[in-house]
N, C-alpha and C positions, 0 to 999 in steps of 0.2 A: 684419713687423708683426703684433702680436697681434690676435686676433679682437675683443677688447674695445676696443682703440685704433681699429681700423678702423670699428667700428660705434658708437663712443661718441656718444650723443645730446647731448653737451655740456650736462649738467644745470644747471650754473651759468648758462650763457647763457639757457637756457629759463626759469629762475626769474626772471632779470633782465627778460627780455622780458615775462613774465606780469605782473610787478609794474608795469612801465612801461605796459603796455596797460591794466591795471586802473585805474591812476591816470588814464590818459587818458579812460576811460569816465566817471569821476567828474568830471573837469574840463570835459568837453564837455556842453553843455546837451541836445543832441539824444540822445546815447547815454545820459546820465543819466536823461532822461525815459523812454526805452525800458526801462532797468533798473528804475526805480521802478515804472512801470506794470505790467511783467511780474511783478516781485517781489510787489507787493500782490495781484495776481490769483492768483498761484501760492499765496501764503500762504492766501488765502481758499479756494482749491480744496483745499489740503491739510487745513485745519481741517474743511472740509465732508466730505472723504473719511473722516476718522477719527471723525466724528460730533460734533465740538466746536462746529460752527457750523451753524445751521439758520434757516430763515425762520419767524418767528412774529409776523406782523403783528397778530394778535388779542391778544397778551399785553401786559399793562400794564407800563410801565417799572419795573424793580425790580432790586435787587442782594441776593443771598443769599450769605453767606460761611459755610463749614463751621467747626465747632469744630476747633481745633488744626490749622490749615492747613499748618504746617511739617512735621508728621508725614505728613499725608495726601498731600502733593504728591509724595512719593517712593514711594508705593504703586503697584505696577503693575496695570494693567487688561488688559494684553496683552503680547506680546513686546517691543513698542517703543512702548507708550502708557502714560500715567500718569494717576493720579486727579486729577479737577478739585477745586479748592479754593473756587470761587465760581461762581455762576450769574448772568449778566448778561442781562437783557431790556432792549432799547432801544425796544420798541414796533414794531420792524421785524424785527430779527434777535435770535436767542438765542445767546449764547456761553457755553460751559462753559469757564471759565478754568482751564486746566491749565498751570502755569508751565513745566514741562519739555516738554510737547507744543508749546507756543507757541515755546519756545527752539529746539527741533528744527525746527519749521516756519520760523522766521525764518532759521536757518542754511541750510536748503534753498532758501528763497525768495531769499535773498541770492545764493547761488551760481547759481541759475537766472537771476536778473536780470542778474548780471554776465556770464553766458554769452551771453544774448541781446543785451546791450549790446555785448559784444565781437563777436558775430556781425554786428550792425548795422554796427559800425565796419569789420569785415573786408569787408563788401559795399560800403560807400561809400568806404573808404580802404584798398583791398587792397594787400598787399605783393606778391602774386602772384595769378595767375588760379587758379580752381578751387575756391574756397571755396563751399560750399553754405550757403544761408541757414538751413537747418534743423539745422546741426551742434549748436548749443547746445540747441535744443529737443529733439532726439532723445536727447541725454544726460540730459535732465531727466525723461524718462518713467518710468524705474525709481523715481526718488524720489517722484513723484506716486503711482505704484502702491503705494508703501509705506503709503499710507493704507489699503490692504486688509489690513495686518497685524492691525488690530483687528477689522474687520468682514468680512474675507475668509472666515473659517470660517463666519460666520453666513450670508453670501450662499450659500455652498456648501450649507449645510443647507436653506435656503429652496428652492434649486434641486433638492434631493434627491440631491446628489452627496456621497458619503462622502469626508471629508477624511482622507487618509492622513498619517502622520507626515512623510513626505517632502514632501508638498505644504505642510504647516504650516511646515516648516523653510524652504521656499522663500519663503513670506510673510515670515518673520523676517529673511531675508537681503536683501530688496528695499531696505530703508533704507540699510544700509552700501554695497550695490552702487550705488545711485543716487548717493550722496555721492562714491564713488570715480570713477564715470563723469563726474560734474559737474566734479570737480577735473581729471581728464584732459582733458576737453573744453576747460576754461579754458586749460590750457597749450597745447593744440593750436591753438585759435582765436587765442590771443594772438600766436602766430608767424606768423599770416596778416595781421596789421594793419601797415600802413606807419606806424609810430610817428614816425619822423624827419620825415616830411612832413605829418603830421596837424596841422590847425589846431585850436586850442581855441576 
């Protein structure tokens, strides 16, 4: 028997399990509520970390749109952050509307929400013992830390620490690392859910 055959992780089966478990998260009200709540909270935390969201209760409600937003939206402001095309004040919060940053945040928040929804199902409907409730949350940390991609070097300057090229490269890799870990966590936790006996 070859080494590959002996240790084959059955990728097709794992993909089918992940799709079935993800569908179950969306069909069940309790796990969907967990996924939505966590996703919204994570998106807000991500936008706050990159500086696109701030509390401004004293600002009057307004909307300002830049000239030529289609060109501006693709201009980089950091290794993984892009230019805002609008400024929205609601009277409570201020949002710098950067379509690409919001898209990245939505993708990460969706994966984090699904991870925590699956982790919830793995706890209440386990296929086997041994799943930790923090599996999905642990995988989501590098993605949240990717918010330091734009403001990390500034924070280092404020603290008086010289940012080396290696450290700045590390900041730039946090976003893709977080996404890969979230996808791996999704596949891992999906295999710990008893899909066959789960009720919708």
